C-alpha positions as CSV (number, residue, x, y, z in Angstrom):
1,X,0.0,-0.3,0.2
2,X,3.3,2.3,0.0
3,X,1.6,4.1,-2.9
4,X,-1.3,5.2,-1.4
5,X,0.9,6.9,1.0
6,X,0.1,10.7,-0.1
7,X,-3.8,9.8,0.0
8,X,-3.9,9.2,4.0
9,X,-4.7,12.8,4.9
10,X,-8.0,13.0,3.1
11,X,-9.4,10.5,5.9
12,X,-9.1,13.9,8.0
13,X,-12.5,16.3,7.4
14,X,-10.7,19.5,7.8
15,X,-8.0,18.9,5.6
16,X,-10.2,17.2,2.7
17,X,-12.5,20.2,2.8
18,X,-9.6,22.3,2.5
19,X,-7.9,20.4,-0.2
20,X,-11.1,20.2,-2.5
21,X,-12.4,23.6,-2.2
22,X,-8.9,24.7,-3.0
23,X,-8.9,22.6,-6.2
24,X,-11.6,23.9,-7.5
25,X,-10.4,27.4,-6.6
26,X,-7.1,26.3,-8.5
27,X,-8.7,25.4,-11.5
28,X,-10.1,28.7,-11.5
29,X,-7.3,30.3,-11.1
30,X,-5.6,28.8,-13.7
31,X,-8.4,29.5,-16.4
32,X,-7.6,33.2,-15.6
33,X,-3.9,32.2,-15.6
34,X,-3.9,30.9,-19.1
35,X,-6.6,33.4,-20.3
36,X,-4.5,36.1,-19.1
37,X,-1.2,35.0,-20.7
38,X,-3.2,34.1,-24.0
39,X,-5.1,37.6,-24.3
40,X,-1.8,39.3,-23.7
41,X,0.4,37.5,-25.8
42,X,-2.7,37.6,-29.0
43,X,-3.1,41.7,-28.1
44,X,1.0,42.3,-28.4
45,X,2.6,39.5,-30.2
46,X,5.3,40.0,-27.5
47,X,7.3,37.4,-25.0
48,X,8.2,40.7,-23.3
49,X,4.8,41.7,-22.4
50,X,3.7,38.0,-21.5
51,X,6.8,38.0,-19.1
52,X,5.7,41.3,-17.7
53,X,2.2,40.4,-16.8
54,X,3.6,36.9,-15.3
55,X,6.1,39.5,-13.1
56,X,2.7,41.8,-11.9
57,X,1.3,38.9,-10.7
58,X,3.9,36.7,-9.3
59,X,6.1,39.5,-8.0
60,X,4.1,40.9,-5.3
61,X,3.2,37.0,-3.8
62,X,6.9,37.3,-3.2
63,X,7.2,40.2,-1.5
64,X,4.2,40.5,0.5
65,X,4.6,37.0,1.6
66,X,6.8,37.5,4.5
67,X,4.2,40.4,6.1
68,X,1.1,37.9,6.0
69,X,3.6,35.2,7.4
70,X,4.2,37.8,10.0
71,X,0.3,38.5,10.2
72,X,-0.3,34.5,10.1
73,X,2.1,33.5,13.5
74,X,-0.3,36.1,15.2
75,X,-3.9,35.9,14.4
76,X,-6.4,33.5,13.9
77,X,-5.5,31.7,10.5
78,X,-8.8,30.9,9.4
79,X,-10.6,34.4,9.8
80,X,-7.2,35.6,7.8
81,X,-7.6,33.6,4.8
82,X,-11.3,34.1,4.7
83,X,-10.5,38.1,4.4
84,X,-8.2,37.7,1.5
85,X,-10.2,34.9,-0.6
86,X,-13.1,37.1,-0.5
87,X,-10.2,40.4,-1.9
88,X,-9.1,37.6,-4.5
89,X,-12.5,37.5,-5.6
90,X,-13.1,40.9,-5.6
91,X,-10.1,41.1,-7.7
92,X,-11.1,38.1,-10.5
93,X,-14.4,39.9,-10.7
94,X,-12.4,43.2,-11.8
95,X,-10.6,41.7,-14.2
96,X,-14.0,40.0,-15.4
97,X,-15.8,43.4,-15.8
98,X,-12.5,45.2,-17.7
99,X,-12.8,41.8,-20.3
100,X,-16.6,42.2,-20.8
101,X,-16.7,45.9,-21.3
102,X,-13.8,46.1,-23.7
103,X,-11.2,47.5,-21.6
104,X,-8.8,44.6,-21.0
105,X,-5.5,46.4,-21.9
106,X,-2.6,45.0,-21.5
107,X,-1.7,47.5,-19.2
108,X,-5.0,47.3,-16.8
109,X,-4.8,43.8,-16.8
110,X,-1.3,43.9,-15.3
111,X,-2.6,46.6,-12.7
112,X,-5.3,43.9,-11.8
113,X,-3.4,41.2,-11.3
114,X,-0.7,42.6,-9.5
115,X,-3.3,44.0,-7.1
116,X,-4.5,40.1,-6.9
117,X,-1.0,38.9,-6.3
118,X,-0.5,41.3,-3.3
119,X,-3.8,39.7,-1.6
120,X,-2.7,36.3,-2.8
121,X,1.2,36.8,-1.1
122,X,-0.5,38.1,2.0
123,X,-2.6,34.6,2.4
124,X,-0.5,31.9,1.2
125,X,1.4,31.3,4.3
126,X,-1.5,31.3,6.3
127,X,-2.6,28.6,3.8
128,X,0.7,26.6,4.1
129,X,1.1,27.4,7.8
130,X,-2.2,25.7,8.6
131,X,-1.6,22.4,7.4
132,X,0.1,20.8,10.4
133,X,-3.5,21.8,12.1
134,X,-5.5,19.9,10.0
135,X,-3.5,16.4,9.9
136,X,-1.4,14.4,12.5
137,X,1.9,14.8,12.5
138,X,2.3,10.9,11.0
139,X,0.2,12.6,7.7
140,X,2.0,15.8,7.3
141,X,4.4,14.6,4.5
142,X,0.9,13.2,2.6
143,X,-0.8,16.7,3.2
144,X,2.0,18.3,1.6
145,X,2.3,16.1,-1.3
146,X,-1.3,16.3,-1.7
147,X,-1.5,20.0,-1.5
148,X,1.0,20.1,-4.8
149,X,-0.9,17.7,-6.8
150,X,-4.2,19.9,-6.0
151,X,-2.1,23.0,-7.1
152,X,-1.3,20.7,-10.3
153,X,-4.5,18.9,-10.8
154,X,-6.0,22.7,-11.2
155,X,-3.2,23.2,-13.9
156,X,-4.6,20.5,-15.9
157,X,-8.4,20.9,-15.8
158,X,-7.8,24.7,-15.7
159,X,-6.2,25.5,-19.3
160,X,-8.4,22.6,-20.7
161,X,-11.6,24.4,-19.7
162,X,-9.8,27.9,-20.1
163,X,-9.1,26.7,-23.8
164,X,-12.6,26.0,-24.2
165,X,-13.7,29.3,-23.1
166,X,-10.8,31.3,-25.4
167,X,-11.7,28.6,-28.6
168,X,-15.5,30.4,-27.8
169,X,-13.9,33.6,-28.1
170,X,-14.6,34.7,-24.6
171,X,-11.7,35.5,-21.9
172,X,-14.9,37.1,-20.2
173,X,-16.1,33.8,-19.1
174,X,-12.8,32.4,-18.1
175,X,-12.7,35.2,-15.7
176,X,-16.3,35.1,-14.4
177,X,-15.5,31.3,-13.4
178,X,-12.6,31.8,-11.7
179,X,-14.2,34.6,-9.9
180,X,-16.9,32.1,-9.0
181,X,-14.8,29.8,-7.9
182,X,-13.6,31.4,-4.9
183,X,-16.7,30.6,-3.3
184,X,-15.7,26.8,-2.9
185,X,-13.3,28.0,-0.7
186,X,-14.9,30.4,1.2
187,X,-17.9,27.8,2.1
188,X,-14.9,25.6,2.8
189,X,-13.5,27.8,5.5
190,X,-16.5,28.7,7.3
191,X,-17.2,25.1,7.9
192,X,-13.8,24.5,9.0
193,X,-13.0,23.8,12.8
194,X,-9.8,24.5,13.9
195,X,-8.6,25.9,17.2
196,X,-6.7,29.5,17.4
197,X,-4.3,29.4,19.6
198,X,-3.3,33.4,20.6
199,X,0.2,34.3,20.4
200,X,0.8,36.6,23.1
201,X,4.4,38.2,21.4
202,X,3.3,41.8,20.6
203,X,6.8,43.1,19.2
204,X,6.9,44.9,15.6
205,X,6.2,43.3,12.4
206,X,9.2,43.9,11.0
207,X,11.0,42.6,14.1
208,X,8.9,39.2,13.7
209,X,10.2,39.2,10.1
210,X,13.7,39.6,11.5
211,X,13.4,36.8,13.4
212,X,12.5,34.2,10.9
213,X,15.1,35.9,8.5
214,X,17.6,34.9,11.4
215,X,15.9,31.4,11.8
216,X,16.6,30.4,7.8
217,X,19.9,31.9,7.8
218,X,20.8,29.5,10.9
219,X,19.4,26.6,10.3
220,X,21.6,25.0,7.2
221,X,18.6,22.6,5.6
222,X,16.1,25.7,5.5
223,X,19.1,28.0,4.3
224,X,20.1,25.7,1.5
225,X,16.4,24.7,0.3
226,X,15.9,28.9,0.5
227,X,19.0,29.6,-2.0
228,X,18.5,26.6,-4.1
229,X,14.5,27.7,-4.8
230,X,16.1,31.2,-5.8
231,X,18.5,30.0,-8.2
232,X,15.8,27.7,-9.7
233,X,13.1,30.5,-9.9
234,X,16.1,32.8,-11.9
235,X,17.1,30.1,-14.2
236,X,14.1,27.3,-14.7
237,X,11.1,28.7,-13.7
238,X,10.6,31.3,-16.0
239,X,9.3,28.6,-18.5
240,X,6.1,28.4,-17.0
241,X,5.4,32.3,-17.6
242,X,6.8,31.9,-21.3
243,X,4.5,28.8,-22.1
244,X,2.1,31.1,-23.8
245,X,4.5,32.9,-26.1
246,X,5.9,29.2,-26.7
247,X,2.9,28.5,-28.4
248,X,1.9,31.5,-30.0
249,X,5.2,32.6,-31.3
250,X,7.4,29.9,-31.9
251,X,4.7,27.2,-33.0
252,X,2.4,29.7,-34.4
253,X,-0.6,28.5,-32.6
254,X,-3.5,31.1,-33.4
255,X,-6.6,29.9,-31.7
256,X,-4.9,29.3,-28.0
257,X,-5.8,25.4,-28.4
258,X,-1.8,24.4,-28.1
259,X,-1.3,27.1,-25.2
260,X,-4.0,24.8,-23.1
261,X,-2.3,21.9,-24.4
262,X,1.1,22.7,-23.2
263,X,0.2,24.0,-19.5
264,X,-2.3,21.0,-19.5
265,X,0.9,18.7,-20.4
266,X,2.9,20.2,-17.8
267,X,0.2,19.6,-15.3
268,X,-0.2,16.0,-15.9
269,X,3.2,15.5,-15.1
270,X,3.4,17.3,-12.1
271,X,0.6,15.5,-10.9
272,X,2.0,12.1,-11.4
273,X,5.4,13.7,-10.0
274,X,3.5,14.6,-6.9
275,X,1.7,11.3,-6.6
276,X,4.9,9.3,-7.4
277,X,7.3,11.1,-5.1
278,X,6.2,9.9,-1.6
279,X,6.6,6.1,-2.7
280,X,9.9,7.1,-4.5
281,X,11.4,8.8,-1.7
282,X,10.8,5.6,0.6
283,X,12.4,3.4,-1.6
284,X,15.3,5.5,-2.7
285,X,15.2,8.0,0.1
286,X,14.2,11.6,-0.3
287,X,17.2,13.3,-0.1
288,X,19.0,11.0,-3.1
289,X,15.3,11.7,-5.1
290,X,15.7,15.3,-4.6
291,X,19.8,15.3,-6.0
292,X,18.0,13.2,-8.4
293,X,15.6,16.3,-9.1
294,X,17.7,18.9,-9.3
295,X,19.8,17.0,-12.5
296,X,16.8,15.4,-13.8
297,X,15.1,19.0,-14.1
298,X,17.3,21.3,-16.1
299,X,18.1,18.1,-18.7
300,X,14.0,17.9,-19.0
301,X,14.3,21.7,-19.7
302,X,16.8,21.0,-22.6
303,X,14.8,18.8,-24.4
304,X,11.8,21.0,-24.3
305,X,13.7,24.1,-25.3
306,X,15.1,22.0,-28.3
307,X,11.9,20.3,-29.1
308,X,11.8,20.9,-32.9
309,X,7.8,20.1,-33.1
310,X,4.6,21.4,-31.0
311,X,3.7,17.7,-30.2
312,X,7.7,16.8,-29.0
313,X,7.3,20.3,-26.9
314,X,4.2,18.9,-25.3
315,X,5.8,15.5,-24.6
316,X,8.8,17.1,-22.9
317,X,6.3,18.8,-20.5
318,X,5.3,15.9,-19.3
319,X,8.7,15.2,-18.0
320,X,9.4,18.6,-16.8
321,X,6.4,18.8,-15.2
322,X,7.5,15.6,-13.1
323,X,11.1,16.9,-12.5
324,X,10.0,20.3,-11.6
325,X,7.3,18.7,-8.7
326,X,9.9,16.5,-7.6
327,X,12.4,19.4,-6.9
328,X,10.0,21.6,-5.6
329,X,8.2,19.1,-2.8
330,X,11.3,18.0,-1.9
331,X,12.9,21.7,-0.8
332,X,9.6,22.4,0.1
333,X,9.4,19.5,2.5
334,X,12.8,20.3,4.2
335,X,11.1,24.0,4.9
336,X,8.1,22.3,6.6
337,X,9.9,20.0,8.5
338,X,12.7,22.0,10.1
339,X,10.7,25.1,10.6
340,X,9.9,25.5,14.1
341,X,6.1,25.6,15.0
342,X,6.2,29.1,16.3
343,X,8.2,30.7,13.2
344,X,6.6,28.4,10.9
345,X,4.4,30.6,8.8
346,X,7.3,33.2,8.6
347,X,10.0,30.9,7.5
348,X,7.5,29.5,4.5
349,X,6.8,32.8,3.8
350,X,10.6,33.8,3.5
351,X,11.3,30.4,1.3
352,X,8.2,31.3,-0.9
353,X,9.4,35.2,-1.3
354,X,12.7,33.7,-2.7
355,X,10.7,31.5,-5.8
356,X,7.8,34.5,-5.8
357,X,10.5,37.6,-6.1
358,X,13.2,36.0,-8.4
359,X,10.6,33.8,-10.7
360,X,9.0,37.2,-11.9
361,X,12.2,38.8,-12.3
362,X,13.4,35.7,-14.4
363,X,10.7,35.8,-16.6
364,X,11.0,39.9,-17.1
365,X,14.6,39.3,-18.2
366,X,13.9,36.1,-20.0
367,X,10.9,37.3,-21.8
368,X,12.9,40.4,-23.7
369,X,16.2,38.0,-24.6
370,X,13.7,35.8,-26.3
371,X,12.2,38.4,-28.5
372,X,15.7,38.9,-30.0
373,X,17.0,35.6,-29.6
374,X,14.7,32.5,-29.8
375,X,12.3,31.1,-27.0
376,X,14.3,27.8,-27.4
377,X,17.7,29.3,-27.1
378,X,16.7,31.0,-23.7
379,X,15.0,28.6,-22.2
380,X,17.9,25.9,-23.2
381,X,20.3,28.8,-21.8
382,X,18.8,28.8,-18.5
383,X,18.6,24.8,-18.1
384,X,22.0,24.6,-18.9
385,X,23.3,27.7,-16.3
386,X,21.0,25.6,-13.6
387,X,23.1,22.3,-14.2
388,X,25.9,24.1,-14.0
389,X,25.7,25.8,-10.8
390,X,24.2,22.6,-9.3
391,X,27.4,20.9,-10.6
392,X,29.7,23.4,-9.3
393,X,28.0,23.3,-6.0
394,X,28.0,19.4,-5.9
395,X,32.0,19.6,-6.7
396,X,33.0,22.7,-4.3
397,X,30.6,22.8,-1.5
398,X,29.2,19.0,-1.0
399,X,27.9,19.9,2.5
400,X,25.4,22.4,1.3
401,X,23.7,19.4,-0.6
402,X,23.8,17.1,2.3
403,X,22.2,19.9,4.7
404,X,19.2,18.7,2.6
405,X,19.2,15.5,4.0
406,X,16.8,13.9,6.6
407,X,18.7,14.9,9.6
408,X,17.4,16.3,12.9
409,X,17.1,20.3,13.1
410,X,20.2,21.7,14.9
411,X,19.8,21.7,18.9
412,X,19.5,25.3,20.3
413,X,16.2,27.6,20.1
414,X,15.8,27.0,16.8
415,X,14.9,23.4,17.7
416,X,12.0,24.6,19.8
417,X,7.9,26.0,19.2
418,X,9.1,29.3,21.0
419,X,11.7,32.1,20.2
420,X,12.2,35.0,22.4
421,X,11.0,38.1,21.3
422,X,10.7,41.6,22.9
423,X,6.8,42.4,24.0
424,X,5.8,45.8,22.5
425,X,2.9,47.4,20.8
426,X,4.1,46.9,17.1
427,X,2.0,46.1,14.4
428,X,-0.3,42.8,13.7
């Protein structure tokens, strides 16, 4: 029954509620993501604009994450998630209205997705940090894996539905469905029963973020995972933002169908990878599987970037999706396991800050370069750079990779559930 390990958390009511509703919401979000990328690619014909809009969506998620993490470690996380979900629904509704009235210019779309990204960035750490309150400790790894599978199931279903909406000539429909989909998460949060443990800390928000920063720097595994996810965000992750341009510009997709196929292929590979990772980690060891993934990912991206035909690229994206989730889940698990409970939301937010800020920067850099060279050469170049960095680390700093192994957290204040902080009257 080893292969079913990742499904065990669904036995728990609270986790099943959040997981199912988040899946519905993510389907809507991916519909919007694909529709936004396609709309901008159609109206501008430039990969640079596609990368810029992706940056507008994801950069604030990274920048606002530490603020959201500091708040989530202090307040009732369920209520906090309700507020941010309502705000995301309002942003999606605004995009729907812009499209319906013919005012969805690239600039206006970028502004709305920027606001939505700010809200999502503030709320995301609470979602991640609440997982240990939804399942017992023995099911936490399965919950992390299922969370990633859920995200990528949305990546599979959402683009397919977006492709239908785009083929019907209606970006508005895709945006409207996303708006409605947030209602599922609101309903689940209203039904959720989790205890709220008041945090007596009254230090300032910036002080609490600084404490988390020191925690990340002091714990070798968390530090290594955060650095690596930042490197991957700059070199490899931009392929995600450039998928619509790859379909439209390189492979001359005129109807949006190929964009949907590409994103869906990546999602299918990611779901397969997420469900396989727990079993493979038991067989080979989590650390060995992570190291394999760090080599597998750039190799898979080279095959994708060098694909001579659209169908070859789609098949290659299956491989890319599985490799990407292997690395992402491995690094994320390191952070989840090593972060002290009292600092969990803040530490997770700093980890995702590295991803959320450097990924859109990488996309904004690689997009214009692709306009001057080619999308394939930029993807291959970024992948080879990542492979070179991983190889250099393995040869020159092997202890860096060893820090990601299944070792107990170092003793000291970071191994506990509390971190002494001065009392104060700072912001929440």
